[in-house]
C-alpha positions in Angstrom: 28.2 74.7 57.9 28.7 71.1 56.9 24.9 70.7 56.4 25.0 73.3 53.7 28.4 72.5 52.1 27.7 68.9 51.2 24.6 69.7 49.0 26.2 71.7 46.2 29.5 69.8 45.9 28.3 67.8 42.8 27.6 71.1 41.1 30.7 72.9 42.4 32.9 70.1 41.1 32.2 71.4 37.6 33.9 74.7 38.5 37.0 72.8 39.7 37.1 70.7 36.5 37.1 73.9 34.4 39.4 76.0 36.5 41.9 73.5 37.8 43.4 72.3 34.5 47.0 71.7 33.6 49.1 74.4 32.0 48.7 75.1 28.3 52.1 73.6 27.4 51.5 70.4 29.3 48.0 70.0 27.8 49.4 70.4 24.3 51.7 67.4 24.9 49.2 65.2 26.5 46.0 65.8 24.5 45.5 64.6 20.9 43.0 66.2 18.6 43.1 64.0 15.5 42.8 60.6 17.1 39.5 58.8 17.4 37.5 60.3 20.3 36.6 57.3 22.6 33.1 56.5 24.0 31.9 57.9 27.2 31.3 56.2 30.5 28.0 54.3 30.0 27.9 55.7 26.4 29.1 52.9 24.1 29.5 54.8 20.9 32.2 57.4 20.1 31.6 61.1 20.8 32.9 62.1 17.4 32.3 60.7 13.9 34.2 62.4 11.1 32.7 63.3 7.8 34.6 60.6 5.9 33.0 58.0 8.2 29.5 58.4 6.6 28.5 55.1 5.1 26.7 55.3 1.7 23.4 53.5 1.4 22.5 54.6 -2.1 24.1 56.7 -4.8 23.3 57.7 -8.4 23.7 60.8 -10.5 20.3 62.0 -9.3 21.2 61.9 -5.6 22.6 60.0 -2.6 21.8 58.7 0.9 24.4 58.2 3.6 24.2 57.1 7.2 26.0 57.0 10.5 24.9 55.5 13.9 25.6 57.3 17.1 24.4 57.7 20.6 24.2 54.1 21.8 23.1 54.4 25.5 22.0 58.0 24.9 19.0 58.7 27.0 18.2 55.0 27.1 16.7 55.3 23.6 19.8 54.9 21.4 21.4 54.1 19.1 20.2 56.8 16.7 20.6 56.6 13.0 21.4 59.9 11.2 20.8 60.0 7.4 22.1 62.6 5.0 19.7 62.7 2.0 20.8 64.8 -1.1 18.7 65.2 -4.2 19.8 66.9 -7.4 17.4 69.5 -8.8 14.2 68.1 -10.4 14.5 64.7 -8.9 12.3 62.5 -6.7 13.0 60.2 -3.8 10.4 57.5 -4.5 7.9 56.5 -1.8 9.2 55.0 1.4 7.5 53.4 4.4 8.9 54.8 7.7 9.8 52.2 10.4 11.0 54.8 12.9 10.2 58.3 14.1 11.9 60.8 11.7 12.8 64.4 12.6 14.7 66.3 9.9 16.5 69.7 9.2 16.8 71.1 5.6 20.4 72.1 5.1 20.1 73.5 1.5 17.7 73.7 -1.5 13.9 73.4 -1.6 11.3 70.8 -2.5 8.0 69.3 -1.7 7.3 66.7 0.9 4.3 64.4 0.4 3.2 61.8 2.8 0.3 59.7 4.1 -0.3 58.7 7.7 -4.0 58.9 8.7 -4.6 61.2 5.7 -2.7 62.6 2.7 -0.6 65.7 3.5 1.9 67.9 1.7 4.3 70.8 2.5 6.9 72.8 0.8 10.3 72.6 2.5 13.4 74.8 2.1 16.6 75.8 3.7 16.2 76.0 7.5 13.0 74.0 7.8 12.4 71.5 10.6 9.7 68.9 10.5 8.7 65.4 11.8 7.1 62.3 10.3 5.7 59.6 12.4 6.4 55.8 12.1 4.1 54.1 9.6 4.0 57.1 7.3 4.5 56.6 3.6 6.4 59.6 2.1 8.2 60.8 -1.0 10.3 63.9 -1.7 10.6 66.1 -4.7 13.4 68.6 -5.3 12.7 71.9 -7.1 14.8 73.5 -9.8 18.1 75.2 -9.0 17.7 78.2 -6.6 20.7 80.5 -6.3 19.6 81.7 -2.9 18.6 78.3 -1.3 21.2 76.1 -2.9 21.5 74.0 -6.0 20.7 70.7 -4.2 18.0 69.7 -1.8 19.9 68.3 1.3 18.5 67.3 4.6 19.7 65.6 7.8 17.3 63.3 9.5 17.4 61.5 12.8 15.6 58.2 13.3 14.6 57.0 16.7 12.5 54.1 18.1 9.9 54.6 20.8 9.9 52.4 23.8 6.6 50.8 22.8 8.2 48.9 19.9 10.6 46.0 19.8 13.6 46.9 17.6 14.5 44.4 14.9 18.1 45.0 13.9 17.3 43.8 10.4 14.6 46.4 10.0 16.1 49.7 8.9 14.7 53.2 9.2 12.5 52.7 6.1 11.7 50.4 3.2 10.8 51.1 -0.4 7.3 50.6 -1.8 8.8 48.1 -4.2 10.1 45.9 -1.4 6.8 46.3 0.4 4.8 45.2 -2.6 6.8 42.3 -3.8 7.9 40.9 -0.5 4.6 39.1 -0.7 3.9 36.2 -3.1 1.6 36.6 -6.1 -1.4 34.9 -4.6 -1.4 37.2 -1.6 -1.1 40.3 -3.8 -3.8 39.0 -6.3 -6.2 38.5 -3.4 -5.3 41.7 -1.7 -5.8 44.0 -4.7 -8.5 41.9 -6.4 -6.9 42.0 -9.8 -6.1 39.3 -12.4 -3.0 37.2 -12.0 -1.5 38.6 -15.2 -1.3 42.1 -13.7 0.7 41.0 -10.7 3.0 38.9 -12.9 3.5 41.7 -15.3 4.4 44.1 -12.5 6.9 41.6 -11.0 8.7 41.5 -14.4 9.3 45.2 -14.5 12.8 46.5 -13.8 13.1 47.7 -10.2 13.6 51.5 -10.1 16.4 53.1 -8.1 15.4 55.0 -4.9 16.1 58.4 -6.6 15.0 59.2 -10.1 14.7 62.2 -12.5 11.4 63.9 -12.2 10.9 63.7 -16.0 10.7 59.9 -15.7 7.7 60.2 -13.4 5.8 62.7 -15.6 2.6 61.3 -17.0 3.0 60.3 -20.7 6.7 59.9 -20.5 7.8 56.3 -21.1 10.1 54.6 -18.6 11.0 51.0 -17.7 8.6 50.6 -14.8 5.5 52.6 -15.8 2.4 50.5 -16.7 1.8 50.1 -20.4 -1.6 50.8 -22.0 -2.4 47.1 -22.2 -1.9 46.8 -18.5 -4.2 49.7 -17.8 -6.9 48.1 -19.9 -6.7 45.1 -17.7 -7.5 47.3 -14.7 -10.4 49.3 -16.1 -11.4 47.8 -19.5 -10.3 50.8 -21.7 -7.7 53.6 -21.7 -10.4 56.3 -21.9 -12.0 55.0 -18.8 -8.7 54.9 -17.0 -7.9 58.5 -18.1 -11.3 59.7 -16.8 -10.8 57.8 -13.6 -7.3 59.2 -13.1 -8.6 62.8 -13.6 -11.3 62.3 -11.1 -9.0 60.7 -8.6 -6.5 63.6 -9.1 -9.2 66.1 -8.5 -10.4 64.3 -5.3 -6.8 64.0 -4.1 -6.2 67.7 -4.6 -9.2 68.4 -2.4 -8.2 65.9 0.3 -4.5 66.7 0.6 -3.9 68.8 3.7 -1.2 71.5 3.8 1.2 71.1 6.7 3.4 73.9 8.2 7.1 73.5 9.0 9.2 75.5 11.4 12.0 77.6 9.8 15.0 78.5 12.0 15.9 81.5 9.9 12.5 83.1 10.0 12.0 82.8 13.7 13.2 84.8 16.7 16.3 83.3 18.3 16.3 82.4 21.9 19.5 84.3 22.3 21.4 86.7 20.1 24.6 88.8 20.5 27.6 89.9 18.4 29.1 86.6 19.3 26.3 84.4 17.8 22.8 83.2 18.1 20.9 80.1 19.3 17.4 78.8 18.7 15.7 75.7 20.1 12.6 74.0 18.6 10.4 71.8 20.8 6.8 70.7 20.9 5.6 74.2 21.8 7.1 75.6 18.6 6.2 72.7 16.3 3.1 70.8 17.2 4.1 67.6 15.3 7.0 67.1 17.8 4.4 66.2 20.4 4.9 62.6 21.2 8.4 62.6 19.7 11.5 62.0 21.8 13.5 64.4 19.7 13.9 68.2 19.7 16.1 70.4 17.5 18.4 73.3 18.2 20.7 75.4 16.1 23.8 77.3 17.2 25.7 79.9 15.1 29.0 81.1 16.6 30.7 84.0 14.9 34.5 84.0 14.6 36.3 83.7 17.9 33.3 82.9 20.0 32.3 80.2 22.5 29.1 78.6 23.6 29.7 79.0 27.3 30.3 75.9 29.5 27.0 74.2 30.1 25.2 70.9 30.5 21.8 69.5 29.5 19.7 68.3 32.4 17.3 66.2 30.4 18.7 65.4 27.0 21.7 63.9 25.1 22.7 66.1 22.2 23.7 64.9 18.8 25.1 67.7 16.6 26.0 68.0 12.9 28.4 70.7 11.8 26.8 72.6 8.9 29.5 75.2 8.4 33.0 76.2 9.6 35.2 74.6 12.1 36.0 74.7 15.8 36.7 72.8 19.0 34.5 70.9 21.4 35.3 70.3 25.1 33.5 67.5 27.0 34.0 66.8 30.7 33.6 63.1 31.8 35.3 63.1 35.2 33.4 62.6 38.4 34.3 61.7 42.0 33.6 58.0 41.3 35.5 57.9 38.0 38.8 59.7 38.8 40.7 56.4 38.8 39.2 55.2 35.4 41.4 55.8 32.3 38.2 55.5 30.2 36.5 58.6 31.8 38.9 61.4 31.0 38.0 64.8 29.8 38.3 65.3 26.0 38.5 68.0 23.4 38.4 67.5 19.7 38.3 69.5 16.5 35.1 69.5 14.4 34.4 70.7 10.9 31.7 70.7 8.3 30.1 67.2 7.9 31.3 65.9 11.3 28.9 64.6 14.0 29.5 64.8 17.7 27.5 63.7 20.7 27.4 64.8 24.3 25.6 62.6 26.8 23.1 64.1 29.3 24.5 66.0 32.2 28.0 66.1 30.7 29.4 69.7 30.8 30.6 70.9 27.4 31.7 74.0 25.6 31.9 74.7 21.8 34.4 77.2 20.3 34.8 78.7 16.9 38.3 79.6 15.5 39.0 83.3 15.1 39.3 82.9 11.4 36.1 80.9 10.9 32.6 80.7 12.2 31.0 77.5 13.6 27.4 76.5 12.8 25.8 73.3 13.9 22.3 71.8 14.3 21.7 69.6 17.3 19.1 66.9 17.8 18.3 66.5 21.5 16.9 63.3 22.8 14.1 65.0 24.6 11.4 67.3 23.1 10.5 68.5 26.6 11.8 71.8 27.9 15.5 71.0 28.2 16.9 74.3 29.5 20.7 74.1 29.5 22.4 75.1 32.8 25.4 77.5 32.4 28.5 77.6 34.5 29.3 81.3 34.0 27.8 84.5 32.7 24.6 86.2 33.6 22.7 82.9 33.5 25.2 81.1 35.7 23.7 78.4 37.9 26.4 79.2 40.5 24.8 82.6 41.1 21.9 80.9 42.8 24.2 79.3 45.4 25.2 80.8 48.8 28.4 82.9 48.2 30.0 81.7 51.5 29.3 78.0 50.7 30.7 78.5 47.2 33.8 80.3 48.6 34.4 77.4 51.0 34.1 74.9 48.2 36.8 76.6 46.1 38.9 77.6 49.2 38.8 81.3 48.3 37.3 84.3 49.9 33.8 85.6 49.4 35.3 88.7 47.8 37.0 86.6 45.2 33.7 84.8 44.5 31.9 88.1 44.1 34.5 89.2 41.6 34.4 85.8 39.8 30.6 85.8 39.3 30.3 89.5 38.6 33.0 90.0 36.0 31.2 88.4 33.0 28.3 90.5 31.8 27.5 88.4 28.7 25.4 85.2 28.7 25.2 82.0 26.8 27.6 82.9 23.9 30.8 84.5 24.9 34.1 85.8 23.5 36.8 83.1 23.4 40.2 84.4 24.3 42.3 81.4 23.3 40.7 80.7 20.1 43.2 80.5 17.2 44.8 77.1 16.4 47.1 76.1 13.6 48.8 73.0 12.6 52.5 72.7 13.3 54.7 69.5 13.6 51.6 67.3 13.8 50.1 69.1 16.8 47.4 71.7 17.3 48.6 74.8 19.2 46.9 77.8 20.7 47.5 81.4 19.8 45.8 83.6 22.3 44.1 86.8 21.1 46.2 89.9 21.8 44.0 92.7 23.1 44.7 96.0 21.4 46.3 98.7 23.5 44.0 101.5 24.6 
């Protein structure tokens, strides 16, 4: 009996952590929901970053870029930079050189993504699209006019990660602008590299540096702006304006023929991995989106309807970094283990999340996400492994405990086999479940629980 009982104890401990909790009244006094959520054991960054902690990188009337850093120690590949990029209608994010792997999700709006890696490529992007750009790519982004169905602004969330083949320079961000790339070199290097007269380089250096995001009208051929080349500069390149115009037309035609169309993956147009009245989930990995091959990042999306719960589960292969897109709810993360019971830094936590918040759960840490009964909860997750990371569930039809010997499980919980049969057989749902203690409201500075009252039959 001992030979069989020792093996599953590490898994069975998860049951005890969920079932053997303090009473509701006691937990309300001891747990705080609005304080900063500390880092995890071996995970040096906080598990929760609130929406007001986003740091602006760039902001004008045409758009903005904000960033946070999370997941230091996550999967051995962190920290990860998350950027929120927002473009007003009919604007352009000017060309950038990527220093890191970039995987993104489109939260609203529509636009056109153009980039060059080994060849020129282009794709239309819109609400729900997922795509990846490789390090070394040069890309720019154009937003389309207002769309009442997709949203007035083009907004996307992107995660940037470094592969283990590159040394990370902390001064080297996720990307740099073409302006910085060009004029980081001195004039003699640029003159020799491009094979143009010194006057051209000097004239270009004297132009006003454009912002990262500009109005599309400023980039339309024939419309004057402070950084476009003037006719006299064009003549220096090709001798006459007519020759330049003809050359530009020819190059535009050749470019049109060479640019390859790429295909994104849209979460709203694809079959979910799981769907029920309580919500739906979908996971995107390298099998669904070929460009994820070679990336260390996968994408998932969870939509919980009001009063629902993503059942207790853990990721065997990946850390999960999630951004709340809509609604509000609670997240529970277990951090206790046999070796960490005496550590005050490794206590179980739960915290409230709402739109714009980011939360991270390290690999193999059991978790559950719950929506309030007066609001849904929608979040997109970036997982730090694009391989098949199949979550393991504690309860429900897909429970990992159902694969264990019933007598061994009963001995571990010190109950009868009949009790175990009833425990494992009661829940007929899987993955996303009804949450019975799901309504919380603010009173005297504390969050409290109002349990759902079942209607009388």
